[in-house]
N, C-alpha and C positions, 0 to 999 in steps of 0.2 A: 504494500500500500504506500501511497505517497506520504512522505514524512510530514508535509504540511497538513494533510487530512488527519494524521495521527495526533498532531499537536492540537488541532481544533477539537478533536474528540476528547482529549485530555482536559482541555479548557471547559468543555461542556459538562463533563463529569464533575470537575471541581466546582462549577457554578450550580450544580444540582439540577441542570436542565435535563440530562439523561442519566440513567442508572448505569453502573458498571456492566450489568448483564446486557443492556442495550448496546453499549459500546462494543462488547465482545461479539454480539450478533452482527453489528455493522462491519467489524473487522473481518469476520468470517465471510460475510457476503462479498466484500471487495477482494478477499483472497481467492474465493471461488470464481468470481467474475473475471479476475485478471490472471488466473492460472495459465501457465504456458500450455499450448496445444501442440504436442509433438508431432501429430499427424500432419498438420498444416506446414510446420517447419520442415518435416521430412519430405513432404511433397515439393516444396519450393526448392530445397537443396537437391532433391532427386532430379527435378527437371534441369536445374543448372548443371548438375553432374553429368547427365546424359548429353547435354549440349557440349560441354567441355570435352567429354570423352570422344564424341563424334568429331569435333574439330581436331583433336589430337591425332586421331586415326587418319583423317584426311591429310594432315600435314606430313605424317610419316609416309603415307602412300605417294603423295605428290613429290616428295623428295626422290623416291626411287621409281617413279612411274615409267620413265623412259626406258628403264632397263628390263621391264617386264615384256613377255610375249603377249600377243593378242589374246590367246586363250587364258593366260594368267590374269590379264587385265579384266577379262569378262567374268572370271570367277570372283575376283575381288569386287567387281561392280555389284554382284548379287549378295556378297557376304553381309553388308549392313542390313539388307532387306530380310535375309533369312534370320539373322540374329534378332532383329526387331520383331519378326513374327513369332519366333520361339519365345521371346521375352513376354510378348502379349499373351500367347497361349498359356504359358506358365502362370501368368497373373490371373487369367480367367479360370483356369482349371483349379488352382489352389485357392481361389476366391480371396486374393490378397486385398488389402485395404486401398483407399483412394490414392494414397501416395504412390503405391506401385503402379496403379492404373495411369496416373498422370505421367509418371516417368516413362512407362512403356509407350504411351500414346505419342509423346513428344519425340522419343527416339525413332519410333516407326514412321512418324510423319516426315521427318527429315531423311530417313533412310530411303523412303520412296522417291523423294526428289533427287537424292544422290545417285540412286541406281539408274533412274531415267537419264540423267545428265551424263553419267559415265558411259552407258551403253551408246548414247548418241555420239559421244566424243570418240569412242573406240572405233565405231563403224561409220563415222562421218555421215550420220543421218541428218539431213537438213531439216529445218523447221523454224517457225516463228517463236519468239519469246512468249507470246500470248498463248499459243498452242501448248507449249511446254507447261506453262502455269496452269492452264485449264486441265490438262491430263493429270498433273500432280494433285490438284485440288479434288478432282473427281475420285481418284484412287484412294485418297486419304479421307474422304468424306465419311465413310462408314465408321471410322474410328470414334467419332463423336458419340454415336449411339452404342457401338459395340463395347467400348471401354468406359462410357459415361464420363468422358474427360472434359473438364472445363478448359484446360490448356489447348486441347485439340480444337475445341469450338472457337476459342479466341484466335488461334492460328488460321482456322478456316475463314473467319471474318477478315483477318489481316490480308491473307493471300488473295481472297476474292476481290478485295479493294485494289490490291496491286495489279491484278489481272484486268480489272475495269479501267484503271488509269493507263496501263500499257496499251490496251486496245483502243481506248477512246481519245486519249491525249496525244499519243505518239503515232498511232496508225490511222487516225481519223475514221474510226469505225465505231458504231454503237454497240456496246457490250451487253446485249440483251440477256445473255446467259447468266450475267451477274445476278439478275433478279431471281432466277431459278436456284442459284447457289445460296442466296440468302433465304429463300423459301424453304430450302432443305433444312436449314438451321432453326426455322421458326418454331417447330414443335418442341425442340430442346429448350429454347429460350422461354417458351410458354410454361413448360414444366418447372423450370428454375424459378420463374416468377410465382408460380402457384405454391411450390414447396418451400422456398427460402427467399421471400421477397426482400428481407432486410439483410441478407448475407452480403459480405464484402464482395464476393465474386459476382453477385447479381448486380451490384452497383457498377462493377467494371463493365459488364454487359450493357448496362444502361448508358454508358458512355461510348463503348465501342460501336454499337449498332447505329446510333444516329450519326456519329462521326464518319462511319463508313459510307452511309447513304449520302451525307453532305459532300464528302470528297468525290464520290463516284458520280454524282448527278451531273457535274460538268462534262463527263465523258459522253453523256447522251445528247448534250446540246450541240446543235449543228449550225444554228443561225447566230446572228449577233444583234438582233433587234431588241427593243426595250422590253419585249415580252419576257425576256430573261429575268428581269426584276420581279415580275409577277410570279414567275415560276419559283424563284427562291423564296419570295415572301410567303407563298402558299406552303412551301416545304417547312419554313420556320413556324408558320401558323399551325401546321400539323404537329410539329415537334412540341410546341408549347401546350397545345390542347391534350396531346398524349401525356405530357407531364402532369396534367391536372386530373388524369384518371386515378381512381382509388389505389391502384397498384403502386403509383409513384408519388401521389400528392401528399401522402402521410409519412413519407420518408424525409430524412434530412436533406437539406438543399444540395449539399455536395454530392449526394448519391443520385440525384435526379438530373442526369445529363440532358434529357429531353427538354426539361423546363429551362435550364440555363442556356443551352444552345439555341432554343427557340426564341428566348427573350433577347439575347445578345445578337443573334442573326437578324431578327426583325429590326432592331434599332440600327445596326450597321448598314443593312440594305436600304432602309429608309433615309439614313443620313447621306448615302451615296446618291440616292434618287432625288434628294433635295436640291442638288446643284442645277443651275440654269442650263448648262451645256447638255445635260442628259435629255432634257425635254426639247431643247433646240434640235438635237440630233433626231429625236423622235419625230418632230415636225418635218424635218428634211426627208426622213425615210417615208413618212406618210405621203408627202407631196409627190414622191417618186414611185409610189405604189409598193413600198417595201415595209409597211408598218409591221406586218407579220411575215417574216422572211422564210420560215420553214414550218411545214405542217407538223413535223415530228416534235418541234418545240411546243407547238400549240396543244398537241395531244397530251404531252407530259404535264403541261401546266393545268389542263383540264382534269387530268387524273389526280394530281396532287391537290388541286382545289376541292375536288369532290371528296377526296379522303379526309381533308381537314374539316369540311362541312359535315361529313358523316360523324366524325369524332365529336364535333361541337353539338350535333343533334343528339348523340348518345348522352352527352353530359346534360343537355336540356331535358331529355326524357327522365334522367335520374335526378333531376332537380338539383344539380351541382354547379349551376352557373351563378349562384348568389354567394357573396355580393358581386356586383358588376365588376368585371375585369377587362379593361380596354385592350390589353395585350391579346386576349383571346379572339377579338374581333378585328384586329389591325389588318389581317390579310384580306378580309372582306372589304374594308374601307379603302385600302390601297388598290385593290382590283377595280373598285368603283371609280377611283380617281383615274386609273389607267384608261377607263372607258371614255373619260373626258379629254384624253390626249388629242384626238383629232379636232376638238373644238378650240384648242389653244394651249400650248405648252406652259404659258405663264400662269394660267389658272391651276393647272395640275401641279406646278412647282409650289405655288402658294399653299395649296391644300396639303401637299406632302409635308411642307414645313410645319404647318399647323398640327398635323397628325403627330409628328415627332415631338413637338412642344407639349401636346396633350399627353403623350406617353410619359414624358419626363415628369410633368405635374402629377399625373396619376401615380407614378412610382413613389414620388415624395409623399403623397397622401396615404398610400399603403404602408410605407415605412413609419409614418407618424401614427397611424391607427394601430398597427401591430407592434409599435415600439421596437422596430428593428432598424438599427443604425445602418446596416449594410444596404437595405433596400432604399432607405432615405437618401444616402449618399449616391446610390446608383441613379436615382432619379435626378439628383442635382448634376451628376456627370453627364447625363443625357442632355440636359438643358445647356450645360457648358459646351459640350461638343457641337450642338446645333449652332450656338452663337459663334464658336470658333470657325465653323464651316462657312458661315455667312461672311466672314472677313475676306474670304478668297474670291467671292463673286459679287461683292458690293463695294461701293466706293465710300469708305468710312475713314475719317481722319484717325491718326494714331492716338490723339488725345482721347477721343471718344472710345476707341478700343481699349485704351488703358483704364478708363473709368468703368467700362463694362466689366473688365476682369476684376477690378477692385470690388465692384458690387457683387460679382459672383463669389469672390472669396469671402466677403462679409456675409453673404447668404449661407455659404457652407458653415461658417463659424456659428452664425446665429441659429440656424436650424438645428445643428447638433447640440448647441448649448441649451436651447429651450427644451429640446427633447430629453436631454440628460436631466435637467431640473424637474421636468414632469415625471420622469421615471423615478427619480429620487423621492419626490413627494408621494407617489403611489406606493413605494416600498414602505415609507414611514407610516402612511395611513393604514396599510395592510397590517403592519406590525402592531400598531395601536389597537386595531380591531381584534387581532388575535389575543392580545393581552386582556382586553375587556371580556372576551369570551371565556378565557381561562379563569379570570377572577369571578365571573358569574357562576362558573361550574364549581 
């Protein structure tokens, strides 16, 4: 237990606030709660050990590779795969614990990739990087369910993302199979959410999955029209509303990757769209008949928008949209603003700026209502960022700019100070009420 907590407990016993037996119960609780978990540590070190062992073997073989015959090279190419399969079979037959399964899954995952690459190198088999990655991912995909391995699932997400980026960003092709690869993992992720929603590994999935989708979305984009802003704002709206589902909303903020990415992504996208040149370019594209340059982009935008609306409708059905949260509706508002684009970019730019300002004010209001300094300062940062962005496309003197930043700084200090004083008064009031109740008892 933390020494500071022990000192506080001793002080409470001395002041007759709690009895020694209660102190002992508290100490036992913390000792049990903070007890080391050897299985998790063994799993972590097992995974690292398998990675280091594999790298060591590769280095040894690489040093003597040119001296081997083709037959010897072929044998060595399949050795990691055979060893990995035997390791996995032994783990399953003997019903070893999760640490063994994680280690076996990681070793076999990389053994598959090593064998494919070595055979291709030995026999000079040509092929694209994307084809190699896809073959590797498909062959390793059953490990997720066969060994019930979290590490294999995370590696599946990581390499599926690499595959999508390689195919979409470097080969100018849409990686539609990425969607199937992610759907393959969906049942495993769902079972993890149902069985262990608050586990640390689940929170890692809650970050890996949306980050993978966010990074890979650009691989599907083929045009460069302003509809890309609507596409991403719909994605972030989907993330934010998913983060408000019961599975995620009752978790700590740092474990809710959907909510954080949805909020940050919405604000950043809107800040970019608040610049004048964005809408000026949109007017130019519209006047030349290129307002929507690619049907593929339009379809993706519609799908993402429909998905975000579906999640919002589900929350409405479950009566979980109260109190009102502007961030949940921001994607709808911006899509409506986009519809006004052909009527004049100036109007759309002004409406976008007002939307960003409203989000900042709303975040400040949430922070003040919930007494959360982090959300309060987040709202103030949104307003600050909006004002800073306007310095780049408006003709304002440096004196006025300086005064504005002074005002913003004073606003930061004032908001935090008054909120701190309010929280202190609430704590004092609550303490007095508790004392009155104890005295009446």
